[in-house]
N, C-alpha and C positions, 0 to 999 in steps of 0.2 A: 504493500500499500505506500503509495506517494504521500508524504506530510507536507502541508503547507503552513506557514505561519501568517497571522490576521493581526494588523493593528488598527484599531478603532480609534481615532485620535480625537479627542474632545477637548473643550477649553477648560475643562475641570480635572479629566482623569483620561487615562489610556487604558483600553481594555486590550490587550493581547491574548493571544489563542494560538494553539497548534490544532490542527484538523484536517479534514479531507474535502474534496471536489463536491461530495455530497450534502456538506453542510454539517458534518459531524464534528462536534468539537471535543477533542480529547481531553485538553488542558487548558486554563486561562488564568490570567491574572488581572488585578488592578493596579495603576501606578498614577500617582498624583502628577498633575500637568503643572509642574513649576516652571522651570527654564530648561532648554536643551542640555546643557551640560549635566544637570542631574537626572532628567527624566530618560534620556537616550540610551545612557550607559545601563540603567535597569532594564529597558527593553533589551539591548544587545546581549546582557546576561542572561534572562530569560530564554532566548531563543538558542544561545548556544548550547544548551543541554539536549537540542534535538537534531538530527538530521534531515533538515529541510530541503525541498526542491525548489521552492519560490517562496516568496513572501507578498500580501497584499496590504495595501495602505489605503483606507478612507480617512481623509483629513479634514479637521475643522478649516476654515479658509478664510478668505481667499486665497487658490492655491494656482500654480502654473501648469496646465496640463497639456501644454504643446510640446510632443517629442521633438520639434524641430528647434526649438527656443533653447539659447544656452542657460534659461532659469529653469527648464522643466523640472517638476518636482519640488519647486521652492514654495514655502508659503510664503505670501506676499504681503498684503498691506493690513495682516491682522493687528489690532490694538493690543494683542496680549504681549506683555514684556517679554523679551527674550525672544520672539518667534518671528519678528518680522524679517523677510528675505532669508530664514533659515532654508537650506537645502537638505530637505527631508529624505527625499527619495535616494539623493546621491549618498548620503551619509549612511543610509540602512544598506544600501547596496554594496557600499565599499567594506562595511565591517561584517557584513554577512555573506556574502561572496555569492549571492545567488540572484535570479532575475527578480525584478520587483514591479507588482503592479500598482499604479497610483491613481487616485480620484479622490473626488470629496467623499466626506462621511454620508452625506444624504444620497447621492449616486449610489453608492455602496449598497446602502440601505435598501434602495429601489432595485437594485439589480437583485439582492437577496429574496426581497418579497416577490420579484417577478418570477425567479426561480422556484422558491420553495414555499412561497408564504401565501398572502390573501390574494395576489395577482397571479398563481402559479397557472401556466397554460396559456397565458395573454401576453400578447407580444407588446403591450403597452400598460404603464400604470404611471401614477404620480404618488413619491412617497414625500410627505410632509412632517418635520419635527417641528413642534413648539416647545422650547425650553429657555435657558439661557439666551438662545438666539433663536431665530426663525430661519430655517432653510429648506429647501424642496430639491429632490432629485427626479429625474423622469428616465423610462424606458420607452423609446418610441420606435416602432418597428424591429423589437428585439434587440435594439442597441442603445447604450446610454447617451443621453442627449447632451451634445456639445457642439461647439462652433468656434467661434474666436475663442471663446474660454467657455466655463461652465454656466450655468445657471445661476443666478443669485436672486432668487423668486423672493425672500425674505424681504427684500429693499424695495419692492414694489410700492406705489403711493396709492393709498385709499382714502376715500372720503370719511372726514371726522364726523362721528356723532355729533348733532347739533347739541347736546348737554355735555358733551366731553370737553373740559378746558384744559386736560393734560397736554403739556407741550410736546412729550416725545422724548424716547431715551437714546435713539441712535445717536452714535458720534459724528456721523458722516451726514445723515438726511434728517435728523430731529424725529419728525414724526411720520415715518414710512411705517410699514407694516410690523416690521421687527420692533420700531421705536414705541409703536401703540400697543404692541400685543404679545410682547414676550414675555417670559418670567419677571425678569428685573422690572420692565414696565407696569407690569400687574402689580409688583410689591411697592413699586414708588408712587402709583396713583392711589392705592388702596391702604398704604401703610403695614401691610402683612405680606408674606411669602404666600403664593398660591396655595400651597398646601393647606394654608389656615382658614382659607376663605370658601370651603368646599360648599357649606350651606349658605352663601351669599348669591342668591339667585341673578341680582342686578350685576354683580361682577362676570358671570359666564354670559349673560344676555349681551353685554356690551364686547366681550372676547369673540362670541361668534358671531356678533356685528362686522367686525373686523377681518376675520378668517374667512366668512362666507364670500364678501366682496372679492377676496384674494382668489378665493376657491371657483369663483363664478369665472373669472378672468382666465385662471388656468385651464378651465374647461373648454371657453371660449376660442383659446389660442392653441391648446394641445390636443383636446379632446381625448383625454386619455380614458381607456377601458375600466380602470378603476384609480380611487383615490383614497390613499392610506395615510391617517394623522396618526402620528406618533410624538414621541418626547413626554415632558412631563406633563404639560398641560393636556395632552391627549389622554392622559389617565383619567381625567376629569369625566364620569359617565354622562352626568347631565349635559354637556356640552355638544354631544354628537347630534341630538336631534335638532337641538336650537341651529346648530350649522346647517343641517339638511333643511329645516324650514325656511332660514334664512336664504339660503342658495337657490331654492325655488322662488323665493320673493324677488331676489335680484335679476334672474333670467327671466322672469315672467313669461314662461311657456314660450320662449323663442326658438329655443332648442327642445323639440317635443320629441323626447325618446323615453322609454319606461325606465330607463336607469336614471333619469334626472327628475322622475314623476311619481309614478308609483314604486318603483322598486330602487328609490334612492337609498333606503335603508341597508341595501345590499351593494350601494355604489361607494358611498363614502363610509370608511370600516376604521377599525382599529388593526395595527399589524398583525398578520396570521403568525408571525415569528417573535411576537413580544418585543422585549428588549435585545433580542438576539439577530434583529434585521441587519445592523450594521456590521457586526462581526463575521456573520454567514456572507455578507456581502463581499466582505474583505478577503474570505478564504476564497471567493469566486474570481475576485481580482488577481489573486496570486495564481489560480488555475489558467486564467487568460494569459498572465505573463508567462508562465511555464509552457504553454502549448505555442505561443508566438516564438519563444527561444528554441522551442524544438524544430518548428517550420524552417526557421533560419537556419538551423544546423543542417537542415536537409539539403537545402540549395547551394 
């Protein structure tokens, strides 16, 4: 059996795992995300115990995903201290001496959900995470969505609720989607972390108001066959029906399909892989890197 390494690199923690291309995780650890000089050696130490054939990285961003760029595999404009312009892919490749697959954490999660999760058997899906930040990854036509760069769907602009005076928390855009609806925005607006506001109906109605606007735009632009909502806020049970109702209100029947009307409860859903979507997707990125290396070796 081929063994792959996987890194789900988040702003607060790295989840590292060893497993196979079928999504089976043999061993995993969590490492705090401090600065590269502290976090990366712990990652290398974990992987050094195994004979790996490739590693996949799903990273917080923004990141450079252009293989033709000298900065390919770098974390770029993150505000997280110590990580701006860090050569993530090249560092792991140099230390571990195996092929390395690299993408955003949300695109890795979308890949995992498309292969083994809530969108299994479908050639398109959208995975949204709402937590410390907001991000989304997409599979379109069986492939991860990318172009000039990777999508940054958490930073689209949405209409402010008429009764919402909160200025927004995004350091780049202020009141973009992430600035209005991320975990830190919820805490600053309401004075408590999201986990302590479960019984505050008005909190989740406002959250759904913003997320539904964004989801409606994603539907109109990408037309995914399944939308999967994860992250910490996605664990709030009541928000799903609020979002579904408000998505229908925003679309107003313009896209007349069962998935957006009578079957919307099966269209906007929780991750089928739970909290493992990102790490399983990163194992799949490792497998893609391995298969690519094998093809190159045969030419």
